[in-house]
C-alpha positions in Angstrom: -6.4 11.3 -15.1 -7.8 7.8 -14.1 -11.3 7.1 -13.0 -12.5 4.4 -10.7 -16.2 3.6 -10.6 -17.7 1.8 -7.6 -21.0 0.1 -7.1 -22.6 -1.0 -3.8 -23.7 -4.6 -4.2 -25.3 -5.2 -0.7 -24.2 -6.6 2.6 -21.4 -4.0 3.0 -19.8 -5.2 -0.3 -18.7 -2.9 -3.2 -17.2 -3.6 -6.6 -14.8 -1.1 -8.0 -13.8 -1.0 -11.7 -10.6 0.6 -12.9 -11.6 2.7 -15.9 -8.6 2.2 -18.2 -8.3 -1.5 -17.8 -11.8 -2.5 -16.7 -10.2 -4.8 -14.0 -12.3 -5.1 -10.9 -11.8 -5.6 -7.1 -14.3 -6.2 -4.4 -14.4 -4.7 -0.9 -16.2 -5.7 2.3 -16.5 -4.1 5.7 -14.4 -5.8 8.3 -16.0 -8.1 10.8 -15.3 -5.6 13.6 -17.3 -3.0 11.7 -20.5 -4.8 10.7 -19.1 -6.6 7.7 -18.4 -10.1 6.8 -14.6 -9.6 6.3 -14.7 -11.7 3.1 -12.2 -9.5 1.2 -10.2 -6.3 1.5 -11.9 -3.5 3.4 -11.5 0.1 2.1 -8.9 0.8 4.8 -7.1 -2.5 3.9 -6.7 -1.0 0.4 -5.0 2.0 1.9 -2.6 -0.3 3.6 -2.1 -2.2 0.4 -1.5 1.0 -1.5 1.3 2.0 0.9 3.2 -1.2 0.5 2.8 -1.5 -3.2 3.5 2.1 -3.8 6.8 1.9 -2.0 7.8 -1.1 -4.0 6.7 0.4 -7.3 8.4 3.8 -6.6 11.7 2.0 -5.6 11.4 -0.1 -8.8 11.0 3.0 -11.0 14.2 4.5 -9.6 16.0 1.2 -9.7 15.1 0.4 -13.3 16.6 3.8 -14.4 19.9 2.4 -13.2 19.4 -1.1 -14.6 18.9 -2.5 -11.1 16.4 -5.3 -10.5 14.4 -5.5 -7.3 12.4 -8.5 -8.4 11.4 -10.5 -5.4 11.2 -7.5 -3.1 8.3 -7.7 -0.6 6.4 -5.4 1.7 4.3 -6.2 4.8 2.0 -3.5 6.2 0.3 -3.7 9.6 -2.8 -1.5 9.7 -4.0 -0.3 13.2 -7.3 1.4 13.5 -8.3 3.9 16.3 -11.3 3.3 18.5 -14.5 5.2 17.4 -14.5 7.4 15.5 -12.7 4.8 13.4 -9.8 6.0 11.3 -6.4 4.6 10.4 -3.9 5.3 13.2 -0.8 3.7 11.7 0.5 1.7 8.7 3.8 0.2 9.9 5.5 -1.1 6.8 8.5 -3.5 6.5 10.1 -3.8 3.1 12.6 -6.5 2.2 14.8 -6.0 -0.8 17.4 -8.3 -2.4 20.8 -8.0 -0.7 22.3 -8.1 -4.2 21.3 -4.5 -4.8 24.4 -2.2 -5.2 25.4 -0.5 -1.9 25.0 3.0 -3.3 21.4 2.3 -4.3 20.7 0.7 -1.0 21.5 4.0 0.7 18.9 5.8 -1.3 16.0 3.4 -0.8 14.8 4.8 2.5 14.4 8.3 1.0 12.8 6.9 -2.1 10.4 4.8 0.0 9.4 7.7 2.3 8.6 9.8 -0.7 6.2 7.4 -2.5 3.0 9.3 -3.6 0.6 7.3 -1.4 2.6 7.9 1.8 2.9 11.6 0.9 -0.9 11.8 0.3 -1.9 10.5 3.7 -2.9 12.8 6.5 0.0 13.7 8.9 -1.9 12.1 11.8 -1.5 8.7 10.2 1.8 7.2 11.3 3.6 5.4 8.5 7.0 4.1 9.8 8.9 2.3 7.1 11.6 -0.3 7.9 14.0 -1.3 5.1 15.7 -4.7 5.2 18.0 -6.4 2.8 17.8 -10.2 2.6 
């Protein structure tokens, strides 16, 4: 179990602290929702979680086979619905090194689509994942 503690600091800003490491992040409401847009919004963190979870989950599987995905990237485009606001879609494009063995390349889409964050999202949130090799 991991705990995250959060504190509201004013002007739609919060500071969250990761219990085990004590590292912190700040959030702000986006400009289109009464915030200053100075840093990640809470829904931006959900988009960030999708991309980083896919990369991390693929890395876990790759490392078991002594395959490196160092340099792999993800790009997630977050789309919000009109009020009542919620995340409508998190289109994600992942780029992996072309040097990855062909047999492992074939498994990446399934691994990516089964990352814990993606599996935890409500089914109404569209999360298409495109896998590219560069």
